[in-house]
C-alpha positions in Angstrom: 121.8 106.2 -73.3 124.1 103.8 -71.4 127.0 101.9 -72.9 128.7 98.7 -71.6 131.8 97.1 -73.0 132.3 93.7 -71.5 136.0 92.9 -71.9 135.9 94.0 -75.6 133.9 90.8 -76.3 130.3 92.0 -76.1 129.0 95.6 -76.4 125.6 96.5 -74.9 123.6 99.7 -75.5 120.6 100.4 -73.3 118.3 103.3 -72.6 117.7 101.7 -69.2 120.5 101.8 -66.6 121.7 98.2 -66.0 123.3 98.1 -62.5 124.6 94.6 -63.0 126.9 95.8 -65.8 128.0 99.0 -64.0 131.7 97.7 -63.9 131.7 97.7 -67.7 130.4 101.3 -68.3 132.1 102.8 -71.3 132.0 105.7 -73.7 129.7 105.6 -76.7 130.4 103.1 -79.4 128.9 102.4 -82.8 129.1 98.6 -83.2 126.7 96.9 -80.8 126.0 93.2 -80.0 122.9 93.9 -77.9 120.5 96.8 -77.8 117.8 97.5 -75.2 115.1 100.2 -75.9 111.9 101.3 -74.2 108.8 101.8 -76.2 105.2 102.9 -75.7 104.0 101.5 -79.0 103.0 98.0 -77.8 99.4 97.0 -78.4 97.2 94.1 -77.6 94.2 93.4 -75.4 93.4 90.8 -72.8 94.1 87.1 -73.5 93.7 83.8 -71.8 97.4 82.7 -71.7 100.9 84.2 -72.0 102.1 83.8 -75.5 105.0 84.4 -78.0 103.9 85.8 -81.3 106.3 85.3 -84.2 106.8 87.8 -87.0 105.8 85.8 -90.1 107.3 88.1 -92.7 110.2 86.8 -94.8 113.7 86.7 -93.3 112.4 87.9 -89.9 113.7 86.5 -86.6 111.5 88.8 -84.5 109.2 87.6 -81.6 106.7 89.4 -79.3 106.1 88.2 -75.8 102.8 89.1 -74.2 100.7 88.0 -71.3 97.1 87.9 -70.1 96.9 91.7 -69.5 98.2 92.6 -72.9 99.8 96.0 -73.1 98.9 96.8 -69.5 101.2 94.0 -68.4 104.8 93.1 -69.2 105.5 93.0 -73.0 108.7 92.9 -75.0 110.0 92.0 -78.4 113.3 90.6 -79.5 114.8 90.9 -83.0 117.6 88.3 -83.5 119.5 90.4 -86.1 123.3 91.0 -86.3 122.7 93.3 -83.3 120.1 91.7 -81.1 117.4 94.3 -80.4 115.3 94.0 -77.3 112.4 96.4 -77.0 110.5 96.5 -73.7 107.5 98.4 -72.5 107.4 101.0 -69.7 106.4 98.5 -67.0 109.5 96.3 -67.5 111.8 99.4 -67.6 110.7 100.2 -64.0 112.2 96.9 -62.8 115.7 97.0 -63.9 116.8 93.9 -62.1 114.0 91.8 -63.8 115.0 93.3 -67.1 118.6 92.2 -66.6 118.2 88.8 -65.0 115.3 87.6 -67.1 116.1 89.1 -70.5 119.6 90.6 -70.8 121.7 87.9 -69.0 120.2 84.9 -70.8 120.9 86.6 -74.2 124.5 87.4 -73.0 125.0 83.7 -72.3 124.2 82.8 -75.9 126.2 85.7 -77.3 129.3 84.6 -75.3 128.9 81.1 -76.6 128.7 82.4 -80.2 132.0 84.1 -79.6 133.8 81.1 -78.1 133.4 82.0 -74.4 131.3 80.6 -71.5 129.2 82.6 -69.1 129.4 80.1 -66.3 127.2 80.2 -63.2 130.0 80.4 -60.6 131.9 82.6 -58.2 135.6 83.4 -59.0 138.4 84.4 -56.6 142.1 84.6 -56.8 144.9 84.1 -54.2 148.5 84.6 -55.1 147.7 84.5 -58.9 145.9 81.2 -58.5 142.3 81.3 -59.5 139.5 79.2 -58.0 135.8 78.8 -58.9 132.8 78.0 -56.7 129.8 76.3 -58.3 126.6 75.6 -56.4 122.8 75.5 -56.8 121.0 78.7 -55.8 120.8 79.4 -52.1 123.4 76.8 -51.1 125.9 79.2 -49.5 128.2 80.3 -52.3 128.0 84.0 -51.6 128.6 83.5 -47.8 131.8 81.5 -48.7 132.9 84.3 -51.1 132.5 87.0 -48.5 134.6 85.0 -46.0 137.3 84.4 -48.6 137.5 88.1 -49.6 137.5 89.1 -45.9 140.6 86.8 -45.6 142.7 88.2 -48.4 141.3 86.6 -51.6 140.9 88.9 -54.6 137.3 89.1 -56.1 136.4 88.5 -59.7 132.7 87.4 -59.5 130.0 86.0 -57.2 127.4 84.8 -59.6 128.7 84.6 -63.2 132.2 84.2 -64.5 133.4 84.6 -68.1 135.6 81.6 -69.1 138.1 81.8 -71.9 139.9 78.6 -73.0 142.0 77.0 -72.1 141.7 78.0 -68.4 141.4 81.8 -68.1 138.6 83.5 -66.1 137.6 87.1 -66.8 135.9 89.1 -64.0 132.1 89.8 -64.0 131.6 91.7 -60.7 127.9 92.1 -60.5 126.2 93.2 -57.3 125.8 90.4 -54.9 122.5 89.0 -53.8 122.3 89.0 -50.0 119.7 86.3 -49.3 118.3 85.7 -45.8 121.0 83.1 -44.9 123.8 85.3 -46.1 122.6 88.4 -44.2 124.4 87.5 -40.9 127.7 86.9 -42.7 127.4 90.1 -44.7 126.9 92.1 -41.6 129.7 90.3 -39.6 132.3 90.8 -42.3 131.3 94.3 -43.4 133.8 97.0 -42.7 131.6 99.9 -43.8 129.9 102.3 -41.4 126.6 102.5 -43.3 125.1 99.0 -43.3 121.8 99.2 -45.1 119.0 98.8 -42.5 116.6 97.6 -45.2 119.0 94.7 -46.0 117.3 92.2 -43.6 113.7 92.9 -44.9 114.7 92.7 -48.6 116.8 89.6 -47.9 113.8 87.8 -46.3 111.4 88.8 -49.2 113.9 87.6 -51.8 114.8 84.4 -49.9 114.8 80.8 -51.1 111.2 80.3 -50.0 110.1 83.5 -51.8 111.8 82.3 -55.1 110.4 78.8 -54.6 106.9 80.2 -54.4 107.5 82.2 -57.7 108.8 79.1 -59.5 105.7 77.2 -58.5 103.5 80.1 -59.6 105.3 80.1 -63.0 103.9 76.7 -63.7 100.4 78.0 -63.5 98.5 79.9 -66.2 99.2 83.3 -64.6 100.9 86.5 -65.9 104.1 85.5 -64.1 106.5 88.1 -65.8 104.1 90.9 -65.0 103.8 89.7 -61.4 107.5 89.4 -61.0 108.1 92.8 -62.6 105.7 94.7 -60.4 106.8 92.8 -57.2 110.5 93.6 -57.7 109.8 97.2 -58.6 108.1 97.6 -55.2 110.5 95.6 -53.1 113.9 96.0 -54.6 116.2 92.9 -54.6 118.9 92.9 -51.9 121.8 93.7 -54.3 125.1 95.1 -52.9 128.5 95.6 -54.6 131.4 93.8 -53.0 132.9 97.2 -52.1 129.8 98.3 -50.4 130.2 95.4 -48.0 134.0 95.2 -47.9 135.5 98.6 -48.8 139.0 97.3 -49.2 138.0 94.3 -51.4 140.3 94.0 -54.5 138.7 93.3 -57.8 141.0 91.4 -60.2 140.4 91.6 -63.9 141.5 88.1 -64.8 143.2 85.0 -63.5 144.3 81.5 -64.5 141.9 78.9 -63.0 143.5 76.0 -61.1 140.5 74.5 -59.3 136.7 74.4 -59.4 134.9 73.5 -56.1 131.3 72.3 -56.2 129.7 73.2 -52.9 127.1 70.9 -51.5 125.2 70.6 -48.2 125.9 67.1 -46.9 128.1 65.2 -44.5 131.6 66.6 -44.6 133.6 65.2 -47.5 136.2 66.3 -50.1 135.9 64.3 -53.3 137.9 64.7 -56.5 135.9 64.5 -59.7 136.7 63.3 -63.2 135.9 65.6 -66.2 132.6 63.9 -67.1 131.2 64.1 -63.6 132.3 67.7 -63.2 130.7 68.6 -66.6 127.4 67.2 -65.5 127.4 69.2 -62.2 128.5 72.4 -63.9 125.8 72.2 -66.6 123.2 71.4 -64.0 124.1 74.3 -61.8 124.3 76.7 -64.8 120.9 75.6 -66.1 119.4 76.2 -62.6 120.4 79.9 -63.0 118.3 80.3 -66.2 115.0 78.6 -65.4 112.7 81.5 -64.6 110.2 82.7 -67.2 110.3 83.9 -69.9 113.5 81.9 -70.5 111.8 78.6 -71.4 109.4 80.4 -73.7 112.0 82.3 -75.7 114.6 79.5 -75.8 113.3 77.8 -78.9 113.2 81.1 -80.8 116.8 82.2 -80.1 118.9 82.4 -83.2 122.5 83.9 -83.3 124.6 83.8 -86.4 122.4 81.2 -87.9 122.6 78.8 -84.9 119.7 77.9 -82.6 119.8 78.0 -78.8 120.0 74.2 -78.7 123.0 74.2 -81.1 124.7 76.9 -79.0 124.1 75.0 -75.8 125.9 72.0 -77.4 128.8 74.3 -78.3 128.8 75.5 -74.7 129.0 72.0 -73.4 132.0 71.2 -75.7 133.8 74.4 -74.5 133.1 73.5 -70.9 134.4 70.0 -71.3 137.6 71.3 -72.7 137.9 73.9 -69.9 137.3 71.3 -67.1 139.8 68.9 -68.5 142.5 71.6 -67.9 141.8 72.1 -64.2 141.2 70.1 -60.9 137.6 69.7 -59.8 136.3 68.7 -56.4 132.9 68.3 -54.6 133.2 69.9 -51.1 130.4 68.7 -48.8 129.5 70.4 -45.5 126.5 70.1 -43.2 127.3 73.4 -41.5 128.3 75.6 -44.5 132.0 75.3 -43.5 133.3 75.4 -47.0 135.6 78.3 -46.3 137.5 76.4 -43.7 137.8 73.3 -45.8 138.8 75.2 -49.0 141.3 77.3 -47.0 143.1 74.2 -45.7 143.1 72.8 -49.3 144.7 75.9 -50.8 147.2 76.1 -48.0 148.3 72.5 -48.5 148.7 73.2 -52.3 150.9 76.3 -51.5 
């Protein structure tokens, strides 16, 4: 059994190793917020569509997700009790990345909201005790910018998700980084390790923007998409690398006070300051983009935590985010050539 204590805010127990939470490994504990178990007891034959089946018994908040192949394909159940219990079948347990990204992380998002925190889709860095965030749609160039910053003396807190605590504090969430095809060259050029993974290029190409775009289109069709995704990523592992496997001397900082949020966009070079309302719209849009792959949309309407639905919790998240953004400076940084590092470095130097 594996135990993860995320900053004493959320405790996760899992019988499957969750690499993304490796930083938060802990000793055994009794009180859990989220539990993940593997079971062989799922049943169900072939069907024409993927479906969520609700437990109709009284006072039950349990659902079962199943697809066209029934118990042969990907199946899981979620019981929204005081401790959220996720039970998966053997197939899902063999693709730990899919388990985390498609099931665990969306539930963590709502658990954080229920406790007054935000799990924000963003990268977080620190320079001289001044924290900055990067927000961008997937495959824009956020990870490339992060690697250049860390190579040049910034401390690392996160690359993909950051825990936000009001009024303006960020807590680290140092998951392994996804090295997509356009990030591969930067990862190799900045790396100071002697054992660069030769499989990085192949895996980066397979898990590129075009590969994910194809899967998103496939998800709109009546196909067993979760089963396909699970099998595919168990065969070709995602290109995931910890920051220290790329930059051995990278410093991971536990927390920081955020001063600035930069929204990275590919466009003609420009540096635009945003008001809180505009920044909120962009932050929500970018965060929602990170949680769109099935079965997220299917389970969303069934999520209940402490008596609140997912939609009520998302409204809470928006209020928290508005309050946070009102405390910091927000900018859109546009670059046609992915030169955000140079532009942001000049900005931070001018502030210093």
